[in-house]
Structures are given as C-alpha cells and as structure tokens.
C-alpha positions in Angstrom: 141.6 143.5 93.3 143.1 146.2 91.1 144.5 145.3 87.6 146.4 147.7 85.5 145.3 148.1 81.9 147.7 146.1 79.8 149.5 148.2 77.1 149.1 147.3 73.4 151.8 145.1 72.0 154.6 147.1 70.4 155.1 145.8 66.9 158.0 148.2 66.0 160.6 145.6 66.9 158.9 143.1 64.7 159.2 145.4 61.8 162.7 146.9 62.4 164.3 144.9 65.1 165.6 146.4 68.4 168.0 149.3 69.0 171.6 148.3 69.6 172.9 151.3 71.6 175.9 149.3 72.8 177.1 149.2 69.2 175.8 152.5 67.8 176.7 154.6 70.8 179.1 152.6 73.0 180.2 155.6 75.1 176.7 156.5 76.2 175.4 156.2 79.7 172.9 153.6 78.8 175.6 151.5 77.0 177.6 151.7 80.2 174.7 150.3 82.2 174.4 147.4 79.9 178.1 146.7 80.6 177.3 146.9 84.3 174.6 144.3 83.8 177.1 142.0 82.0 179.5 142.3 84.9 176.9 141.6 87.5 175.7 138.5 85.6 179.3 137.3 85.4 179.7 137.7 89.2 176.3 136.1 89.9 177.7 132.6 89.3 181.2 132.4 90.7 181.2 128.6 91.1 180.1 127.7 87.6 180.9 129.3 84.3 177.8 130.4 82.5 177.7 129.0 79.0 174.0 129.6 78.3 171.6 132.3 79.5 167.9 132.7 78.9 166.4 136.2 78.8 162.7 136.4 79.2 159.9 138.6 80.7 156.5 138.0 82.2 154.6 139.4 79.2 155.2 140.5 75.6 156.7 143.9 74.6 158.6 144.3 77.9 162.1 144.8 76.4 163.7 141.4 76.7 165.0 141.4 73.2 166.5 144.8 73.5 168.2 143.9 76.8 169.5 140.4 75.7 170.8 141.7 72.3 172.6 144.7 73.9 174.1 142.6 76.7 175.3 140.1 74.0 177.2 143.0 72.3 178.9 143.9 75.5 180.0 140.3 76.0 181.4 140.1 72.5 183.3 143.4 73.1 185.2 141.5 75.8 186.6 139.2 73.1 184.2 136.3 73.9 182.6 134.4 71.1 178.8 134.9 71.6 175.8 133.5 69.8 172.3 135.0 70.1 169.6 132.3 69.5 166.2 133.7 68.7 163.9 131.2 70.4 160.9 133.4 70.3 159.4 131.7 67.3 156.1 133.4 67.5 157.4 137.0 67.5 161.0 136.8 66.2 163.1 140.0 66.0 166.8 138.9 65.9 166.9 138.7 62.1 165.5 142.2 61.8 167.9 143.6 64.3 171.0 142.2 62.6 169.7 142.3 59.1 170.1 138.6 58.4 168.0 136.1 56.5 165.3 134.2 58.4 164.9 131.4 55.8 166.9 128.9 57.9 167.2 129.1 61.6 166.4 127.4 64.9 163.1 125.9 63.7 164.8 124.2 60.8 167.4 122.6 62.9 164.9 121.3 65.4 162.7 120.0 62.5 165.7 118.4 60.8 165.5 120.5 57.7 168.6 122.6 57.8 172.3 122.6 58.6 174.1 124.3 61.5 176.3 126.3 59.2 173.4 127.7 57.3 171.5 128.7 60.5 174.3 130.7 62.0 175.2 134.2 60.7 178.0 136.5 61.5 177.2 140.1 62.3 178.7 143.6 62.1 179.7 143.1 65.7 183.0 141.4 66.1 182.8 138.0 67.9 179.0 138.1 67.8 176.9 135.6 65.7 173.2 135.1 65.6 170.8 132.2 64.9 167.4 133.5 63.8 164.2 131.7 64.6 163.7 130.3 61.1 160.2 130.0 59.7 157.5 130.1 62.3 156.4 126.5 63.0 153.0 125.3 64.1 154.4 123.7 67.2 157.2 125.8 68.8 156.8 124.4 72.3 157.1 120.8 71.1 160.3 121.7 69.1 161.9 123.6 72.0 161.0 120.8 74.4 162.5 118.0 72.2 165.7 116.1 72.7 167.0 117.8 69.6 167.0 121.1 71.5 169.0 119.6 74.3 171.5 118.2 71.8 171.7 121.5 69.9 172.3 123.5 73.0 175.1 121.1 73.9 176.7 121.6 70.5 176.4 125.4 70.6 177.9 125.7 74.0 181.0 123.9 72.8 181.3 126.1 69.7 180.8 129.4 71.5 181.9 130.9 74.8 178.4 132.0 75.6 174.9 131.3 74.1 172.3 133.9 74.8 168.7 132.7 74.3 166.0 135.3 73.5 163.0 133.4 74.8 159.3 134.1 74.7 157.5 135.6 77.7 157.0 133.2 80.6 153.3 133.8 81.2 152.3 133.6 77.5 153.6 130.1 76.5 155.6 127.3 78.1 158.6 127.8 75.8 160.5 129.9 78.3 160.1 127.4 81.1 161.4 124.6 78.8 164.4 126.6 77.8 165.1 127.9 81.3 165.2 124.4 82.7 168.0 123.5 80.3 170.1 126.7 80.4 172.8 127.6 83.0 170.9 130.7 84.1 167.8 132.8 83.5 167.3 136.6 83.6 163.9 138.2 83.9 163.4 141.6 82.3 160.9 143.8 84.2 159.9 147.2 82.8 159.1 149.6 85.6 155.6 151.1 85.4 154.5 148.5 82.8 155.0 145.1 84.2 152.1 143.8 86.4 153.3 142.8 89.9 151.1 139.7 90.0 152.3 138.8 86.5 156.0 139.1 87.4 155.4 137.1 90.6 153.7 134.4 88.6 156.6 134.3 86.1 159.1 133.8 88.9 157.0 131.0 90.3 156.7 129.4 86.9 160.5 129.5 86.5 161.0 128.1 90.0 158.6 125.2 89.1 161.1 123.9 86.5 164.0 124.6 88.9 165.5 127.3 86.6 168.6 129.1 87.9 167.2 132.6 88.2 170.2 134.9 88.2 168.2 138.0 88.8 166.0 140.6 87.3 166.7 143.6 85.1 164.6 146.7 85.8 164.3 148.6 82.5 162.4 151.7 81.3 163.1 153.5 84.6 163.2 157.2 85.1 164.7 159.6 87.6 161.4 160.1 89.4 160.7 156.3 89.6 164.2 155.4 90.7 165.4 158.2 93.1 165.7 157.0 96.7 165.3 153.3 95.9 167.4 152.3 92.9 169.6 155.4 93.1 169.7 157.9 90.3 169.0 158.3 86.7 170.0 155.6 84.2 168.3 156.8 81.0 164.8 156.8 79.6 164.7 153.3 78.4 167.1 151.2 80.4 166.9 151.1 84.2 170.4 149.7 84.7 169.7 147.7 87.8 170.5 144.0 88.1 170.8 141.4 90.8 168.3 139.7 93.1 164.6 139.6 92.5 162.8 142.8 93.0 159.4 144.4 92.2 157.2 141.5 93.3 156.5 142.5 96.9 153.6 144.7 97.8 155.7 147.3 99.7 
C-alpha cells in the first residue's frame, strides 16, 4: 500500500493568523470563489436554516481556518450577524487573525470562569464577531463534549444569525466529531495534492458515525493543471473554489 509523505505542520498561522483575502482584497477572483462557497452552502440546506456550521479537515495544516474565516467574512458582508468560534483549543488561530485577546474565550466559558460578554470580540469586519479559544485547557475534548457546550451553542445561535465553528481536524482528536454531532452542518476542507485519500475517507466515516450533517467538501489549494478537465478552470493558487457533494475519496 502506498502512503504519501505527510507535510510538516505549517506554524505560520499559529504565529500570525490566516489571510483574510475576502476583507483585504474583496474584488479578487479568490474572494469571489469564497462567496460562491457561501452561496452553495446556503443552497445545500433549503429545508432548514443553518444556524451553526462546523469547518474541519482530515489532518492539521489543511486550510480549514483560512476557509472558515474567509467564508464568515462573506456571510457578514451580506448583513448577517456572524460569530466565529475558535474550537481548536490545541492550535488556536482566530485571535491572531483578528488581533484580539485570547485571555478569555471558549475554554473559560466551558470551565465556568468567564462571562459571555468578555469572551466575544467585535472585529474590523462589520457584523462579524469572534470568540477565541481562550487559554489552552488540559481536557479540550471533555469540555467540548460537555452539556455546557450544548447550552452555549444554543445561546449563541439565538444571539447571532450564524455561528461558524473552527474545529480541530477529525482524524487527530475527537473534538470535531463531538462538535459536528451538535451543529446544523459540517464542511470538510480538502487540500488538493496534500490530503491523503485514505485519511479523507476515514474523516468522512468518522463524521458519519456521529450522524453529522455533512454539507459537502471544499477543495482548496488547487491549480490549473490539477483542475482542468475535472473541476473546470483556474481558481487561484490557494483556494480551489469547488464546493458541494463529497469528492476526492474514490480511487478513480
């Protein structure tokens, strides 16, 4: 059996956050593709309004935070009140991206040591707020799987039009499964040429095990050579721009 060599973890986002091209260059082709992703997510659930969406990947450093944060910006641009929750307590990035304090966040609320008002920060993007991870706890999975998380998600979905949850990778820890089981929908980010097929297939199975509502997969880091003839055209060096359905797991 052939296994691809796994790339080293990219620590750049841990130091500086992720790029917000939808805010910094909203007229770019890549920003437009993020808006296409938003539209397709909206149409993926016509019978039920999506109030909470988990973004995850099969492994670390596959672009889930970049995708989730940029999609959140496009939603806020529509006039919707949006909250990004950094639930990746082991490798948090949201506070770096939006230049907010991480002293009080999700971990504090779940541990009963902080207030909701102190844990939510406004951002430079109109209609967009963030809840950082808070101090890294010794037991993230237990906190995210607690009844307090269920109650907190219920409160947040009444205060905001949409709650976007930046979750850890599925195959690394159980956190994403726990969150996906409680959210209205889950999106899997799959970097072309990087994600391992077996790993992506396993992540999908893990999500299905907890009966997560998998809305689809986003193919990112696609190039013209990789996409021509199958995904149709060039979408930019980082973001592939394809959403909908579950692709990339069949050996074809």
